[in-house]
N, C-alpha and C positions, 0 to 999 in steps of 0.2 A: 474576385467579386467586386463589382463597381461600388464604391462608397457613395451612398445617396446624399446629395447636397442638402444641407439644412441651414436655415437662416439663423444667424447669430443675433438674437434680440434681447438677451438677458445677460447680466454679469455672471462671471464664474462663481460657483458656489463657495461658501465659506467652509473650510475644512472643519470637521468635527473637533470639539475641544480636546478630546483625549489624545488625538493624533498629534496635536501641537506639543505634547509633552515628550515626543520622541527625541527631540533634539537634533534630528537629521532630516526632517521633511524639506529643509532648504536645499538638500541635494537634488530634489526634483526640479528646482528652478532652471537648472541647466538644460534639462530635457524639454522643459516648456519653451525655452528660447529656440531650441532646435525645431520644435513643433511649430512655433510661430513663423519660422522661416519657410515652412512648408504649406502655409495657408492656401496658396494658389495651386498646390499640387492636386492631382486626382489619382485615385487608385483604379487601374484598369484590370483587364483579365489576367495579367501576370500575377495579381495579388490573390488569386483564388485560394491557393493553399495557405496564404497568410491570414485569412479571415475565415476559419472553419466554423461551421454550424455545430453548436454543442447543445446538450440538454441538461448537463449536470449543473445544479444550482438553481436555474430558473425552471427546470422540469418541462419546458417547452422549447422548440427549436428556435435558437437565437444565435446571431453572429457573436462570436466571442468578443469582438471589438466593442460591442454595445453593452457589455455586462459590467456591473460595479464590483467585480472581484477578479482575482487571478485564476484563470482556468486555461489549460493547454490541452490540445487534442493532438495525439500522435497517430499519424496515418500508418497503420500496420501493413497495408498492402505494399507500400514503398519500403517499409522497414524490414520486411521479411527477406528481401533479396540478398542482403549482406549479413544476416545474422542466423544463429542456430535455431531459434524458435523454441528455446528450452526455458529460459528465465525472463521474467518481465524486466529485470535489470538491464537486459540488452537494449530494450526499446526506450526506457525512461531515463537513461543516464543524463540526458540534456535538459530535463525539466527543472527550472529553478525552484528553490525551496524544498525540493525532494531529494533525500539521500536514500538510495536504494542499493544495497550491497549483496552480492552473492557470497555467502559465508563459506563456499566450498564445502558445505555440509548439508546434504539434501535431507537429513533427518530433522533439521531444524528450520527449513524454509529460508526465504530471503529475510534480510533485515531492512525494514522500511521505516523512515520517519519523515514527517511533513512539518516543516518549521519547528522541529524538535519534538513533536508529538510522536510517540512510539519508539524513541531511541533506546528506552530502557528494556524493551522486550528481549528476554533471553532466548525465546523461540517463538516462531510464528509472528503474527503482526497484531499489535494492539495500538489503540489511539488513532487508527486510520480506518475509515470505513471502506470495505472492499465490496464491489457489486459486479456481477457478471450477467449480462442480458436480463437485468431487472431482478435477479435473484441474489440476495446477500451472500457473500463469501465470508462474512463476519458473523460470529455467534451473537446472540442478544447481549452477552456480557462484554462484547468488544473484541474478543480474540478471533483472529482471522487467519486464512491460509491462502497465500497468493499462488501456491502450487496448483490449485484447482483451475486457474486461468488456462484456457487452451489457446495458445498463441498462433497455432497453425490455421485456425479458422477466424481469427480476430480481424475486424475491419478497422477499428480504431480504439484507442484507450484515452479517456479523458481524466485529467488530474486537476482537482480544484483545491485551492488553499484559501485560508483567510476566513473572515467572519461568517460568510454564508455556508461554510461547511457545517456549521452548528445546526442548521435546519434539517440535517440528516440524523440528528439525535445523538444517542450515547456513543462515545468514543469517536466522534467525527471531527478530530483535529484536522483532518483532510479527507478527501474522497477520491478514490481511484476506481473508475468505472470502465469495464470492458464491454464492447459491443461486437458481436460476431457478425460475419457476413450473412446476407440473405441470398438463398439460391436463386439465381437469375440466368436467363439465356439458355442456349443449347447445353445439354448435359456434357460434362467433361470429367475425365478421370485423371488423377495425378498420382505420381509416385516419386519419392525422394530418398536419398541416402547421403549420409555425411560421416566423416571420421576425422580423428585428429589426436592431439596430445592427450596423455594420461588415459589411454585406452578408451577414448570417447567414441561412441557410434550412435547414430540415430537413423531409424528407418521410418517412413511414413507412407500411408496410402490414403486417398480420399476420392470422393465422388460428389459433385455438386452441379446444380443447374435448376431448370424448371421444366416440368412435364405436366400437361393437362391442367395448368393453372396452379400447380402445387410446387413451391420452391423447396429444395432439399439440399442439405449438406450432411455428409457422413465422413468422418475422419478417424483414423486410428494411427498411433505411433508407439514406438518403443525406443527409449533412451537408455543407454548403458554407459557407465564410466567407472574406471578404477579409482578416479579422483586424484587430484594433485597431491593430497596428503595421504600418508599411510592410513589404513583402516577407514576408508571413506568410499568404499565400493557401493554403487547404486544401480538399481534398475527401476525405471519408471515407465509404466504402461498407461497411456491415456486414450480415451475414446470420447467421441462427441457426435451428436446427431441433432439436427434442427429441421423442422418442417414448418412451412409457412403457407397459410391458406387465406383465401378471400371468400368467406361465405356469401357475401354480396358486395355491391359496390361501395357500401358505407362502412364495412367492418373488416378487420383482419384478425386472424388467430395464429399464434406462434407456439409451437411445442419444442422444448429443448431438453436434452438429457446429456449428462457427461459423467465420466467415471475416471478415477485415478487409483492405480494400484502400485504400491511400493513395498515389496516384501523384503524384510531383513536389511533395511538400509543402514549401513554402518555409520556410527556417530564418532568422529575423531575427537570430539570435545575441543576445548581450548587448550593452549599451552602457556607455560610460564615464559617470562622474558628470557631467562637463561636457555630454555629449550629452543625458543625461536631463534636465538642467536646461534645456537649450536647446529640446528638443522630444521629449517622451516617446514620441511615435509613430514617430519616425525610427529608422533603423538606421545602423550604421557603413558607410562606403563599401565596405569589404571584402566585406560580405555580398552586395552587388549586383555587384561586380567578378567574384567567383567564382560568382555565382548559387547560393549555398549552399541545398541542398535535400536531401530524402530521399524515397525511394519504398519503401513497405512492402507486401508481399503475405503474408498469414498465413492458413493454413487448418489446422484440427485437428478431430479427432473422437475420441470415446471412448465406453466402455460401462461401466456398473456393474451388478453383479448382487448381490442380497441374498437369502439364504434363512434362514428361521427353523427352528430345531430346538428346539421348546418355548420356553424362556426364552432360549436361546442364538441367536446370529446369526453367519452367515458372510457377509462382504462381499468382493467381488472387483472390481477395476477395471483397465482398460487404456486407453491412449490413444496416439495418434500424430499427427504433423503436420509441416508444412514452413513455414518462415519465410524469406522472401527480402528482403534489404535492399540498397539502393544509396544511398550518402550522399556528396554532394559537399561537402567541407569548404573552409575558407578558408585552409588552410596556404599560406604564401607560396611562390611559384614558386622563388625564389632558394635556399631552404633544401633543395630537392630536387635541385639540380644540383651534382654533385661538381666540385671544383676541385683544382688542384695543392696549394693550401694546406689544403684541407679535403676529402680523399678520403672521409672517413667519411659524407659526404652520400650516397654510393652505397648506404648501408645504409638510407636512408630508405624508409619503406613507402608514400610517396605521399600524395596528398590526396583520393583517392576510395576509400571503403570499399565492398566488394562481396562479399556472402556469401549462400550458400544453406545453411540449417540444417535438417537432418532430426532429429526428436526423437521419442522414444517412452518409455513407462514402464508399469510394472505395480505393482499394490498388492494385498495380501491382509490381511485382518483377521478375527480371531475374537473375538467378544464373549460372555463367559459371565457369568451371574448366579447366585449361590448364597447360601444362608443360611449365616452363619458366626457361631457363638455366638448372641448375642441381637441380631446386626446383619445387614446385607445387604452382600454383596461383589459388585462388578462388576469383572471382569478383562478387559482388552483386550490381545491379542498380535497384532503385525502386522509387515509387511515392505514397504518401498517401494524400488523400483528405478527410476532415471531415467537417461536417456542422451541426449546431444545430440552431433551431429557437424556441424561447420561446414566447408564448402568455401569458404575465405576467400581473397579476392584484394585486392590494393591496386594502384592506378594513379596516375600523375601526373594532377593536375587541370588540365592545360594541354597544348596542342599548339602548339609554337612560341611565339608571343606571345598566342595566344587562350586566355583563362582560362575556367574553369568547364566544361571538357569532359574526357572520359575519354581519357587519353594512354597512355604506355608502361606496361607491366606492371612493378610494383616489389615485389610480394609475392604468394606463392602457397603455401598450406599447408592441411593438414587438421587441424583442432582437435577433439579428442574429449574430452568430459567425462562421467564416469559417477559416480553415487552409489548406494550400497547401504546401507540404513538399517533394521535391525531395531529394534523398540521394544516396550515393555510398559508398561501403565498399570493402576493399581488405584484403585478408589473404594470406600470402606467407610463405611457409615452405621450409627451406633449411638447411639440416644437423641439428645441435643442435639449430638453430635459427628459430624463428617464428615471423614474423612481422604482425601487424594488423593496419589498418588505416581506418578511416571513416569520412565522412563529410555530413552534412545535412543542407539544407537551409530552414528555417521555415518562413512562412508568415501567420500571424494571423490577422484577420480583425474583428472588433467589429462595429456593427451598431445598433443604437437605434432609433426607430420610435415611438415618444411620441404621444399618442392619448388621454391624459388626460390634457386638457388645460382649466383650470377653474380659473377665477379671477386672483390673482397674481401668480398662478401656471402656468407659461408660458410654451412655447414649449422647451423642453429639448432634442430634437432630436439631434443626432450627430453621429460621427464615429471616430474610431481610428484604426490605422494600425501599426503593429509591424513586424519587420523582423530581422532575425539574422542567421548568419552562424556559425554552431557549429562543429568544427573538433575534432577528437580524434586520438591519435597515441599511439601504445603500442608495446612492444617487450618482447618475452619470450626466455630465454636461458636455455638449459638443462645442469645443472652441472653434472648430472649423469642420468641413466635411471629412477631413482625414485625421483629426485629433480629438480624442475624448479624454477628459479628466474625470476621476471618480473618487468617492469616499464611501466607506462602509464600516459598520460596527456590529458586534453581536456578542451573545453570551453562549457558553458551552459547558458541558460537563462530561466526566468520565467516571462511571461506576468502577469499583474493583472488579477484576475478572475472577472467575471461579477459582483459578489457581492462587490468586492473591488472597482469597477468602479461606483457603483450605486449612491454614494453621494460624493460631494466635501466638503472639510473643509470650503470653503468660503461661499457658499450660498445654499447648499443642492442639487444643480443640479448634473448632472453626472460628475464624476471626470475623464474626458477624457484626462487630462494632466498627469495622473500617468504614470510613465515610467516602463519598465520591469527591473527586476534585472538581472545582469549578473554575471557569476562565472567562475573562473579558478580553475581546479582541477588537482591534481597529486597524484599518488599512487605508492608505491614500495612494493613488496611482495615476499613471498616464499611459495611454495607448495611442500610438501615432504611426502613420505611414510616411516614410521619407522617400520622396520621389515616387516612382512607379512600381518598384519591386522590393522595397525594404520595409519591414515592420519592426518597431521597437516598443517593448513594454517595460515599464519600471514601476516598482511599488515599494513603499516603506510600510512597516507594520509594527505593532506592539501587542503583546499578549501577556496579561497578568493572570497568574493562576494561584488559587488558594487551596490548601489541603492536598498538595501534590502527594501522590502515593509513592513512597520510597521504601527501600529495604530497611527493616527494623533490626534484623539480625540474621546470621546464616551460620549454621553449624550442623554437623552430622548429616549433611546432605539435604537439610531442610532450610528453606528460606522463608522468613516471615516478613510482613509488610506493615507499615504504619503511615499515618498522615503527617507530612511535614508542614512547614509554614508556607510562605509565599515564594513563588518563582517569577522571574521576568524574562521574557524573550522579546527581543526587538532587533530589527534588521532591515536589510535592503535586498531586493531581487531585481535583476535585469535580464531581459532576453532579447535577442536579435535574430531575425531571419531575413535573408537577402538573396536575391537572384542577381549575382554580380555580372553574369553574362548569360547568353542563351544556353551555355553548356557548363556553367560554373555556379554553384550555390554554396552558401555559408550559413551556419547556425552557431550561436554562442549564447551562453548563459552564465550568470554570476550570482552568487548568494553570499551575503554577509549576515551572520546570525550570532548575536551575543545572547547566550542563554546562561542564566546564573540564578543561584538562590538569593532571594531578596530578604530572607529571614534566616537566622541560625536555627538549628534543630539538633537533637541528640539521637544518635543511633548506637546500636550495640554491635561491637565487633569482638568475637570470641567471648570473653568474660568481662569485657570492659565497656563502659559507656563513653562514647567519643562525640564531641561537639563538632558539627559541620558548620563553619562560620558563614555568615552572609557574604556574598561576593564570590563564593566558589562556583566554578563552572559546572553546569549539568553534564554528566558523563555521556559519552557516546554521540555527542553533537559537534561536528566540525564548525569552527568559526567562519572559515572560508571554504567555498566549493566553487569550482568553475568547470566549464565544458566548452569545447570548440570543435567544430567539424567543417571540413572543406571537401566538397564532392565535385568531381570533374567527370563529364561525359565526353570523351574524345570522339566517340561515335554514339549514335542514338541507343544502341543496345548494350553498351558497356559503361559501367560506372566504377571509378576508382575514388576511394574516400579515405581520409585520415581523421582520426578522433584524438583529442587531447583531453585528459581527465585529471583534475587536481582536487585533492582532499587535504584539508588542514589536519593537524594532529587531533587525537581524540583522548580525552580524559577517560580513565577506566573505572574510577570510583569516585564517590561523593567527596572523599577526603582530598582529592587532587594532589596526593603526595606519591602515589604509585607511578611507575614509569608509564607515561602517556604513549599511545601508539603514534609513531612519527608520521608527519605529513608525507605525501607522495604525489608524483606526477607520472602518469602512464600515457603511452602513445600506441594507438591501435591502427592497423591498416586493413582495408577490406576491398576486394575486387569482385564484382558480379557481372555476369553477361547473360544474354538471352538471345535465342535464335528461333525463328519460325519456319517450318517446312510443311506446307499444306496444313493438315489438321493437327500437326504436332507442334508443340512448343517445348524447347529444351532450355534449361538454365544451369549455370555453374556458379560456384562461389569459392573464393579463397580468402581466408581471414587469418591475420596474425595479431594476437593480443600481446601487450607489453613488449613491443618491438625491441626496446633497449634493455630488456631483461632486468627491470628494477626490482630489488627485494623490497617487499612491503607487507604491512599488516592490513588486510582488506576490511576487517570488521573486528569488533570487540564484544566480549560478553561482560556487560556492566555488572560490577560488584561481585564477581565470582569469589566465593569464600575461600577457595584454594589458591587464589592468585593466578588461575589459568584464564586470563582475560583475553588472550590474543588468538585470532584466527587468521593465519597467514594467507596472503593472496598468491596466486600461481606465478611461476616464472614465465619466460617467453613461451607462448602456446600457439600452435597453428591448427587450422581446421580447413577441410576441403569438402565440397559436396556437389551433387548433381541432382537434377530433377527433370522429369518429363511429364507432359500432360497431353491428352488426346481429346480433341473436340469432336463430338459425334455430329 
């Protein structure tokens, strides 16, 4: 997309004061010099993919180049050619500031963190807002599931980091938003099959196009794998449907539905360091003794309606769904049986988690565009309402001496979470300046209706309410038509999740006194086109958090949480995209992130209180991450690409004295091809991951009380696939 020339008539903005405390903003000076050398350059049509249009953050279509925050858009149409289309980690590995790991454990989903937010999650995703086609994939408490993303129908995924993430409310340390394709053109039918290492297979069928003014996409797939590790067999069935209508020339209506089914997904748990050294594919005996596993059934649907009134727009959305989960854990039988010496065991919730969750939500947004002075103002006013209700039960994971079966009832309750969030955002363009501001007021309410009152296990019903106003402010200044500098700052907060509220350190009842953590974020960056076909982004950031939610203690299979003191995250992100030649492209990203406790705090380990000193690194967060990719098209329909991934070592516990997961470097290769014969299109892929067969720990379980921190990554793996589509 051609960069629009703009007159340079004002000095560069003064960086906000808090950013000056980073100690590293001077690192951007070098990039500014490079940008200055490019003042006379212009961005032509070769830069189309270098300046994508995004909506995350601003909520209106805007070139990413013009926004005062870090946001990347991954083109999933191009990405699908060389990947399996199973995990979002395949597509997002090259996004700076984002660490996304495939645990090789489909019972626990991906491990995702953005600038350190979310790294502590033992399962699912927390601290990062997930959205798919306008429907939250995160619960109102912040817990989310990336497995519900359907990659086969995705058009793009946008990833936003930094202060403006906070205008998405609770647990928005970052935002990952998926947009599916819209059915267009003549109808076409598609089928695909792939197979490879560890007994992996995937088959898929789909139909999409437009007929009589109605766009449609229907897709279904089945993924099976025995898993790299023992006891990690998985079957995942996914379905997706989308209909797009135009009731009149000023309005659109979109209906979406998707489903996910994972029956009896085996959970290999983590392993100790000794077990990892002995055999990375093995699991601890306890996983097999209790047959640890999880079944997931997820179904949801939603509708979005947009109507234009001249330059203004009204957007309405609604969704509903149900999620059912049954999980068999490895909690020891002995800790669930009360004795005369330990009657408190009668309060244990058991080793089987079983819940049915009904959820729904509504959203409304008005977007107005007006001339203001000699500038242009875009104003967005909206309201989001989300609610979930869990019918939650807990059972013993044994009957007599038989382990891994559903036994006596030990927990029964109704857990309700609601959030009501009004917000307003403004975007004002005037000459070389562009100002952005937003504020959101979040109110999150938890209610527990305890229906298991037996013996000393009393009534633990209760409620907790949290509210916070999270503003953000940013400014962009055009140094030249091809170079923008920007600064932004904002406040954010994270409520406890329902799982973190489930038990208190004192008596095992609900931990309703747990406070939300709050953060102050600031970012300073530069975005520039170098020549006609290269874009460079760089940003420095600082995040100060108070009342960080950390592990208070872990014993008997039960983990409790508390608020610690202050933490500090500061770092540097860089990203480069370049078309080196008409048939050769390159991408690279680099992240430096120093994340540490800024205040000492005390935690309980076993029966002892242990002090975590200031300066300890936050676990699960690599200090250095890097990605590089080189793609070559020897002929138009064939692509050969190599990927290099580096992850620094990971601390596994707040103490920083347990064996850290070592750093690793992986090299992957992929080859894809496509041919057209009349109405048929055929495709093939060949992929080899970890070409040099490096032994590595792919992810860690932070603070595991049994020392089973490590989740080994796979050895050299190969996959091959073929697809065919027919255009009617």
